[in-house]
C-alpha positions in Angstrom: -33.1 23.8 9.3 -33.3 26.0 6.3 -30.3 28.3 6.2 -32.6 31.3 5.5 -34.2 30.8 8.7 -30.8 30.6 10.6 -29.6 33.9 8.9 -33.0 35.6 9.6 -32.7 34.8 13.3 -29.1 35.9 13.4 -30.1 39.2 11.8 -32.8 39.6 14.5 -30.3 38.7 17.2 -28.0 41.4 15.9 -30.8 43.9 15.9 -31.4 43.1 19.6 -27.5 43.5 20.4 -27.1 39.9 21.2 -24.5 39.2 18.4 -22.3 41.2 16.2 -21.1 40.3 12.8 -18.6 41.4 10.2 -17.5 40.2 6.8 -14.4 37.9 6.5 -12.9 38.5 3.1 -9.7 36.7 3.9 -8.8 33.4 2.2 -10.2 32.1 -1.0 -13.8 31.8 -1.9 -16.6 34.3 -1.4 -16.7 36.6 1.6 -18.6 35.1 4.6 -20.2 36.6 7.6 -18.6 35.9 11.0 -20.9 36.2 14.1 -19.8 36.8 17.7 -21.9 36.7 20.8 -21.9 40.0 22.8 -22.0 40.5 26.5 -25.7 41.2 26.2 -26.0 38.0 24.3 -24.2 36.0 27.0 -26.5 37.6 29.7 -29.6 36.8 27.6 -28.4 33.2 27.0 -27.8 32.7 30.8 -31.4 34.0 31.5 -32.7 31.8 28.8 -30.9 28.8 30.3 -32.3 29.6 33.8 -35.8 29.6 32.2 -35.2 26.1 30.7 -33.9 24.8 34.1 -37.1 26.2 35.8 -39.3 24.5 33.1 -37.3 21.3 33.4 -37.9 21.2 37.1 -41.6 21.9 36.7 -41.9 19.2 34.0 -40.0 16.7 36.4 -42.5 17.5 39.2 -45.4 17.0 36.9 -44.1 13.8 35.4 -43.4 12.4 38.9 -46.9 13.2 40.0 -48.3 11.7 37.0 -46.3 8.5 37.6 -47.5 8.3 41.1 -51.2 8.6 40.1 -51.0 6.2 37.3 -49.0 3.7 39.3 -51.8 3.7 42.0 -54.2 2.6 39.3 -52.4 -0.5 38.4 
């Protein structure tokens, strides 16, 4: 994935309050941005995972039904 896309998404997530960031200037080399998930981000992630679980269950039901239909034709 293009790093510019990753950082654009991270900025959007920060605007939504799902992550916070700060500059790390310690160590050698250029400063780097450090991101941390917020409690709101944890909640959003949990909801997103639940949506994926529901979608997986629906897809599994569909695939099972499809298999039963196609196996009847053989």
